[in-house]
N, C-alpha and C positions, 0 to 999 in steps of 0.2 A: 825689270827684276829678272835675275838669272835663275838657274835651277840648282837646288842643293840636294845632295844625297841624304836620305833618311836611313835607308838600309842599302846593302849592295843590290844594285839593279832597281832601286826605287827612288825617284827624284820627286821633289815638290817645287812648284814655282807659282808665281802670281798668275792671274788670268791673262796678263799681257806677255807672259814669259815665252821665250823660245819660238819666235816666229820663223827663225832661220832653220831650214832643213839641214844645213851643214852642222849647226850646233847639236842638233838631235842625233845625227848619225855619228858624230864624233863621240857622243856619250853612249852610243849603242842603244839609243831609245827606239824601240820598235812599236810602242803603243802609247797613245796619249789619252788620258781621261780628263775631260773638262767638265767642271761643275760651274754653270753660269746660266743666266737667263737667255743669252744668245748663243747659238751654235757657231763655233769658230770655223774659219775656212779650212778645208782639208789639206793635210801635208802629204805629198806623194810618197808612197811606199811605207806609210805609217798607219797602223790600225788605230781607229779613233772610236771613242765612246763619249757620248754627251749626256749629262744629267741636267735636265732643265730645271734649275733651282736657283733662286736668288739667295744671297747670304743674309737671310733674315729669319728670325725665330719661328715664324709661321710656316716656313717652307718644309716640305716633307722629304727628308733625306733618308730616314730610317728604312723605308720600304725598298730602297735601291741599294743598300749597303752590301748585301750578299752578291748581287750582280757585279758591283764595283770590285769587290774582293776577288771574284772569279776572273774578271778581266785583267786585273793587275797580276794575279797569280799565274795566269796563262802566259803572259809576256815574260815573266821572270823564269818560269819553268823551262821555256824554250831557250834560255841562255841570254835573252835580251834584257833590256831595261824598260821600265815604264815611268812615265812622267804624269804626275797629277797636277793639273792647272786649276787653281781655284783661289778665291779670296779667303774662304774658310778651309782649314785643314782637317775638318771633321772626318772626311772620307779616308784620309791617310791614317788618322788615329784609329778609325774602325778597322782598317786593314791590319794595323799592328796588334790590335786587340785579338783579332781572329787568328792571326798567324803566329804571333809571338807570346800569346797567353797573357797579355798585359791587361790590367784594369784600365778603365777609361781615363782616370787621372794620370796614371803612369804613362799611358800612350800619348796623352797631350804633352806631358813633360818631355817625352822622347822626341816628339816633333819639334818642340820649342828649343831643345838642345841643338837641333840642326838649323832651325829657322827661328831665331829669337822673336821676330815680329809676328809669328803665327797667331792667328786669332780664331776663336770659335765662339759664336754667339750663344746666349743662354738657352735658346730653343734647341740648338744642335747639341749642346752639352747634355740636355735632358734626354735627347734621342740616343746619345752614346751610352748614357746610364741605363736606358731601357734595353739597348742592344746587349749590354753586358748582362743585365738581369735575365735576358732570354737565352743566354749561353752563346752570344755572338752568332746568332742565326735568327732570321726573320721568321717567326712562327705565327702565321696569320690566324691560326686557330686558338692562340693563347689569349687569355683574358687581358693580359697586359697590352697586347697588340690591338685587340678589339677596342679597348677603352681609348687607347692612343688615337686610333683612326677616327673614332666618334668625336673625340675632343678636337682633332684637327678640322673635322667637318664643321663642328659647331662654331668654330672661330671664323670660318670662311664666309658664312652668309648671314644676311639679316632676314631674308625671306626665302627659305629653301624651296626652289622650284622643282628641281629634279635631283634625286639622290642616286649615287652609283649603286648598281644592282648588287654589288658584292657586300654592301654593308648590311643587307637584310639576311637574317637566318632563314633557311628554307622552312616553309610552313610544315609543321609536323604532320598535318593531315595528308600531305602529298607524297610522303615517302614512308616506307616501312621502317619500323624501329629496328636499327641494326645492332647497336651495342646494348647488351643487357645490363650494363653498368649505369646507363643513363636513366634519369627519372623524367617522366613526362608530367607536365602540369596542364590541367584542363579546367575549363569553366565549371565552377561548382554548381551552377544552375542548369546548364544544358549539356554538360560533359564534353564539349568540343575541345580537342587537343589544341593548346595555345603555344607552348614553347617547351624546350628541353632544358635539362639542368646545365648543359654546356653553354646555353645562352645567358646564364646568370653571370653578371659582372660584379663579383664580390668586392666589397670595399672594407678598409679597416674601420672598425667601429669607432664612432665619434664618442666624445665624452658625455654627450647627452645631458640629462638632468643634473649629473654630478658636477657639471660646470658651475652650478649655482650653490653647491654645498661647500661649506667651509672645512668640513672634515672629509677625509677620503673614506669611502665606503669599502668594507672588506670585500675581497674577491668573491667569497661565497654568497654574500648578500647581493652583490651585483649580478652574479650568475643566476640566482634564483629570481631576483627582480620581481618579487610578488607574482611569480608564475608567468610574467609577461616577457616575451622576447623583446629585445631592444629595437631590432629592425622589424617594423610591421609590414614592410613592402619588399618585394624582390625588385632589384634594379637589373634590367636585362638589355641585351642588344635589340635593335628593331627586328621584328619578324615580318615576313612578307605580307601577312594580312593587315598590318598597320599602315601600309603605304598610302592608301587613299586618305587616311586621317592626317598624315604628316605633310602632305603637299601644300606648299604656299603658306604655312602657318608656323609660328614659333612655339606655340604651346596649345594644348587642348586635352580633351578626355580620350581615354582608350576604352572602347566598348567591345564586347564580345562580337566577333564578326557573324556569329550565328543568331544569338538571342538578344543582342544589343544591351545586355546588362552591363553596368559600369564596372570596369575592372581596375581602373587606375587612371594615370595621366602621364603626359610627357611634356618636357620643356627643353628646348635646345639651349636655353640659358642656364639650365640646371635647377635643382631643387634640393631641399634638405630632407635627409632621411630622419626617421623618428629617433635614431641614435645620436643625431646631432651632426653627422657628417654631411658635407655639401657634395653633391654628385653632379657633374656636368659632362655631357647633356644627361638628362634624366628620363628614362623610360621605366616608370614604376607601376608594378602590378601589386595590389593589396593582397597580402597572404590570405586574408579571410575570404577572398573571392575565387580562389583556385584550390583544387585538390591535387595532391601528389599521386601519381600512378607509377608503381614499380613494375617493370616489364619482366615477366618470367622468361628464362631462356628456352622453355619448351613451347613450341608452336607459337600461336599468336595470343594465347590467353593472357589477360592482364588482370592484375589484382590491385585493388586500391590499398594503399598503406593504411593500416589501422592506427 
């Protein structure tokens, strides 16, 4: 397969494309980005970047999209051309989204206009959609990205032996509260700080009990809900103190690391929230087991929310 131009100075080709240095220099290609399980042999005088990913839905491309865009942009900014070699054109679409302001579907259509046989698997399409939702930048602190990373992890293993350090939120007892906009959650029984509001991975409310009702309940009735909140648990990212409980098991209880009172449970396979929404993976803390603490900007004094 040869290489086709998608933009001035941006070519795309299959993984087997352009083995000849002559073809590359004739097109002014100074940089080659390859997305493939195997790293290709180097071409003399050409900058190379390799993203080790198979063209399958479970591969993580999203985390690397900003680096890829920077690599391609640098080649084009210097007056040269860049070639993207891959089976899936997701990286090229992401570059168009970031630089041309296209939505993910428009970007794919633009690549297909140049290369009609271009394919993007459903997993990569979902990642492009997420990239767009994050403003075409990988924000590792965003709820969208945290949830994505946990879902990717949960699909990868049957028995989690070791988890990457960066999936755990820092234990709130080890660092000072920096932002005064954050809420701290602590064990209702022993007051130990457990997690921050930034660790809560919110989900859209499920239809819950109304799924069984034949008539739609009015919004006001639904909101009052007999004084009950629809979601009785917080679903959060894993926090450092949970690590011993998570190793080598798919599900289990979450106990307070200080007084061992039961806080909730976790399941890498997922669990259902009281609102009816299924959350995967699920690290849930029952709201009744924790207190909210709002931090005052003055000194270290903390006041419990009334």
